[in-house]
C-alpha positions in Angstrom: 51.5 27.1 -32.1 50.7 25.8 -28.9 52.5 28.0 -27.0 50.7 30.6 -29.0 47.6 30.0 -29.0 47.8 29.4 -24.7 48.9 32.8 -24.6 47.2 34.6 -27.1 43.6 32.2 -26.3 41.8 34.2 -24.3 41.1 36.6 -26.6 38.7 34.5 -27.5 36.2 34.8 -24.3 33.6 37.6 -25.3 30.6 38.0 -23.7 28.3 37.8 -26.7 29.0 35.6 -30.0 28.0 36.3 -32.8 28.1 33.0 -36.0 27.7 35.4 -38.6 30.0 38.1 -37.6 32.8 37.1 -40.6 29.9 37.6 -42.9 30.2 41.8 -42.9 34.4 41.2 -43.5 33.9 39.0 -46.2 31.0 38.1 -48.3 30.0 34.3 -47.8 30.6 33.0 -51.2 34.2 34.0 -51.0 34.4 31.2 -47.2 35.5 27.6 -47.1 32.3 25.0 -46.1 33.7 25.0 -42.6 33.6 28.8 -41.9 30.3 30.0 -42.7 28.8 29.4 -39.4 31.4 30.1 -37.0 32.0 28.4 -33.5 31.2 29.2 -30.3 35.5 30.2 -29.1 34.3 29.2 -25.8 33.9 25.9 -26.6 37.2 25.9 -28.7 38.9 27.4 -25.9 37.8 24.2 -23.5 38.6 21.8 -26.4 42.3 23.3 -26.9 42.5 23.0 -22.3 41.2 19.6 -22.9 43.8 18.5 -25.3 46.8 20.2 -23.5 45.6 18.2 -19.9 45.7 15.1 -22.0 49.1 15.3 -23.6 50.7 15.7 -20.1 49.9 11.7 -19.9 51.4 11.4 -23.1 53.9 8.6 -24.1 55.8 11.3 -25.8 58.1 13.0 -24.3 57.9 16.4 -26.5 54.1 16.4 -26.6 54.2 16.3 -22.4 56.8 19.0 -22.1 55.4 21.1 -24.8 51.7 20.8 -22.4 53.4 21.1 -19.3 55.1 24.8 -20.7 51.7 25.8 -22.7 50.0 25.4 -19.5 52.6 26.2 -16.8 54.1 29.4 -18.2 52.5 29.9 -20.7 48.7 30.3 -20.4 47.2 33.5 -20.4 45.9 34.5 -16.7 42.1 34.6 -18.2 42.3 31.4 -18.6 43.5 30.2 -15.7 39.3 29.3 -14.3 39.3 26.8 -17.3 42.2 25.2 -16.4 41.0 24.9 -12.5 38.2 23.9 -13.5 39.7 20.9 -15.5 41.8 19.8 -12.5 38.7 19.5 -10.9 36.7 17.4 -13.1 
């Protein structure tokens, strides 16, 4: 799942975020409470990259290797600027 999110996460980089867009497709009463107002996808992508960067120094070999593969070979090219920003920080 981590590699999939790294490869397809750039789909969240849209110019305009409409938190109520889901209501036009699914009635609000059918949605769980956590999905009634959608979070900004750009913030979620930043959190995901931060999470992967933190896993690079994890004690777990599997976590380190998965994070390394996700950031190194699977990360969408559109997310490279966000990755470089995290390296600078």
